[in-house]
C-alpha positions in Angstrom: 20.1 -14.9 -71.6 20.0 -13.2 -68.1 17.3 -13.9 -65.6 14.9 -11.0 -65.8 12.7 -9.6 -63.0 10.0 -7.1 -63.8 11.1 -3.6 -62.9 7.9 -2.7 -61.0 8.3 -5.8 -58.8 11.9 -4.9 -58.0 11.1 -1.2 -57.4 8.3 -1.9 -55.0 10.4 -4.2 -52.9 13.3 -1.8 -52.6 13.8 -1.0 -48.9 15.9 1.2 -46.7 18.8 -1.1 -46.1 20.7 -3.6 -48.3 19.8 -6.5 -46.0 16.1 -5.7 -46.1 16.2 -5.2 -49.9 18.0 -8.4 -50.4 15.4 -10.3 -48.3 12.4 -8.7 -50.0 13.6 -8.8 -53.6 14.9 -12.3 -53.4 11.3 -13.5 -52.8 10.6 -12.4 -56.4 13.2 -14.7 -57.8 10.9 -17.6 -56.9 7.1 -18.2 -57.2 6.0 -15.1 -55.3 2.3 -14.2 -55.4 -0.7 -16.5 -55.8 -1.6 -15.1 -59.3 -0.7 -12.7 -62.0 -2.1 -9.3 -63.0 -1.1 -10.1 -66.6 -4.7 -10.0 -67.8 -5.4 -6.5 -66.7 -1.9 -5.3 -67.6 -2.5 -6.3 -71.2 -5.7 -4.2 -71.3 -4.3 -1.1 -69.7 -4.1 1.0 -72.9 -7.6 0.1 -74.0 -9.2 0.6 -70.5 -7.6 4.0 -70.2 -8.8 5.0 -73.7 -12.3 3.7 -72.9 -12.7 2.6 -76.5 -15.2 -0.2 -75.8 -17.8 -0.9 -73.1 -16.2 -2.2 -69.9 -17.9 -5.6 -70.1 -16.6 -6.2 -73.6 -13.0 -5.3 -72.7 -13.0 -7.5 -69.6 -14.8 -10.5 -71.0 -11.5 -12.5 -70.9 -10.9 -11.6 -67.2 -14.4 -12.8 -66.4 -13.4 -16.3 -67.6 -10.4 -16.7 -65.3 -11.1 -19.7 -63.1 -9.2 -18.7 -60.0 -11.6 -16.6 -58.1 -9.1 -14.3 -56.3 -7.2 -13.6 -59.5 -10.5 -12.8 -61.3 -11.7 -10.5 -58.6 -8.4 -8.6 -58.2 -7.9 -8.2 -62.0 -11.5 -6.9 -62.3 -11.0 -4.5 -59.4 -8.0 -3.0 -61.0 -9.7 -2.9 -64.4 -12.6 -0.8 -63.0 -10.2 1.8 -61.7 -8.3 2.0 -64.9 -11.6 2.4 -66.8 -12.6 5.2 -64.5 -9.4 7.2 -65.1 -10.1 9.9 -67.7 -6.6 11.5 -68.0 -5.8 9.7 -71.3 -9.3 9.3 -72.8 -9.5 9.3 -76.6 -5.7 9.5 -77.0 -3.8 7.2 -79.4 -1.5 4.6 -77.7 1.0 1.9 -78.7 3.2 -0.7 -77.1 7.0 -0.7 -76.6 9.2 -3.8 -76.5 10.8 -4.7 -73.2 14.1 -2.9 -72.4 16.6 -4.5 -70.1 18.5 -2.7 -67.3 21.5 -4.8 -66.3 22.1 -5.4 -62.6 24.6 -8.3 -62.7 26.3 -10.4 -65.4 23.3 -12.8 -65.5 20.5 -10.7 -63.9 18.6 -7.7 -65.3 15.4 -5.7 -64.7 12.8 -5.9 -67.5 11.2 -2.5 -68.1 8.2 -2.1 -70.3 5.4 0.4 -69.8 1.9 -1.1 -69.9 1.2 1.5 -72.7 2.5 4.6 -74.3 -0.2 7.3 -74.7 0.5 10.2 -77.1 -0.8 13.5 -75.7 -0.3 16.6 -77.8 2.5 14.8 -79.6 4.4 13.8 -76.4 4.7 10.1 -75.5 3.4 9.4 -72.0 4.8 6.1 -70.6 2.3 4.6 -68.2 3.2 2.0 -65.6 0.7 0.1 -63.5 1.0 -0.7 -59.8 -1.7 -3.1 -58.7 0.0 -5.0 -55.8 0.1 -4.1 -52.1 3.3 -2.2 -51.3 5.3 -2.6 -48.1 7.2 0.6 -48.7 5.5 4.0 -49.3 5.8 5.1 -53.0 7.2 8.4 -51.8 10.3 6.4 -50.9 10.5 4.5 -54.2 9.5 7.2 -56.7 12.9 8.9 -56.9 14.5 5.5 -57.7 11.9 4.8 -60.4 12.3 8.2 -62.0 16.1 8.0 -62.1 16.1 4.5 -63.6 13.4 5.2 -66.2 14.9 8.5 -67.3 18.3 6.9 -67.7 16.8 4.0 -69.7 14.4 5.9 -72.0 16.5 9.1 -72.4 18.0 7.4 -75.5 14.5 6.5 -76.9 12.8 9.9 -76.8 13.7 13.6 -77.0 10.8 14.4 -74.7 8.5 12.1 -72.7 6.4 11.9 -69.5 6.3 9.1 -66.9 3.2 8.1 -65.0 2.4 5.5 -62.3 -1.2 4.4 -62.1 -1.4 3.2 -58.5 -4.4 1.0 -57.8 -3.2 -0.7 -54.6 -5.3 -0.9 -51.4 -4.0 1.6 -48.8 -5.8 0.3 -45.8 -7.9 -2.8 -45.7 -9.1 -4.3 -49.0 -10.6 -1.2 -50.7 -8.5 -0.1 -53.7 -8.2 3.5 -54.7 -6.9 5.2 -57.9 -3.9 7.5 -57.8 -2.2 8.9 -60.9 1.3 9.7 -59.9 3.5 12.1 -62.0 6.9 10.5 -61.5 8.7 13.5 -62.9 7.2 15.7 -60.2 9.5 14.1 -57.6 13.2 14.8 -57.3 15.4 12.3 -59.0 17.4 10.0 -56.7 21.0 11.3 -56.1 23.8 9.3 -57.8 25.2 7.8 -54.6 21.8 6.6 -53.4 21.0 5.2 -56.8 24.2 3.2 -56.9 23.5 1.8 -53.4 20.0 0.7 -54.5 21.4 -1.1 -57.6 24.0 -2.8 -55.3 21.2 -4.0 -53.0 19.4 -5.6 -56.0 22.7 -7.2 -57.1 23.2 -8.5 -53.5 19.7 -9.9 -53.5 20.3 -11.8 -56.7 23.6 -13.3 -55.4 21.9 -14.4 -52.1 19.2 -16.0 -54.1 21.8 -18.0 -56.1 23.3 -19.3 -52.9 19.9 -20.3 -51.3 18.8 -23.9 -51.5 16.1 -24.6 -54.0 12.5 -24.6 -52.6 10.1 -27.4 -53.5 7.2 -26.1 -55.5 3.8 -26.9 -54.0 0.9 -27.6 -56.1 -2.1 -25.3 -55.6 -5.6 -26.6 -55.0 -7.1 -23.7 -56.9 -6.3 -23.1 -60.5 -4.4 -19.8 -61.1 -3.3 -18.0 -64.3 0.5 -18.1 -63.9 3.2 -15.6 -62.9 3.7 -13.8 -66.2 4.0 -10.3 -64.8 6.7 -11.2 -62.4 9.1 -12.1 -65.2 8.6 -9.7 -68.1 
């Protein structure tokens, strides 16, 4: 089985040069981030549908012991619940699809939910983490990869990015980004991006192993970094 990195984590760390990309993405081959957004990711479809009261849907998040994880997951959940674009629409889950980068390395791609609107599947991806590179730079890469991957799944589909990151300071905002409203990345640039990810993986393999430090505060794992 190849090592799999979440597509959203790889996309958000893609930078303007191969060296910068290699440095940034390689951090995600380790134990990057103090906590996971797995709790709120699992609730994305139900929060967007607004099918139950907010406190009922987020009861599990409220029980997370690690305070920072609990707060950030709840902050994202509140924004998802406030999004009305997919209210009262049926939704379902897809299995993870793999996009190969190297012989033993692949990107794991799975939308948080697929919402059916007027008979058309809408693939919804969630971006909760702070992003060092503007989405305007990354969106063409995301559209190109997703359309290439899911073109065999559906005759017609829509791609959405629910962006809940904090732009300036600590205050999060909600942005619903139509990924198909941006121009797809040209072939040459797309190949260069994939090569940068491959280079990052190979640099990671050559790097000495880091000692894992025990955290004083309990966290809830790193599930969404490897999905």
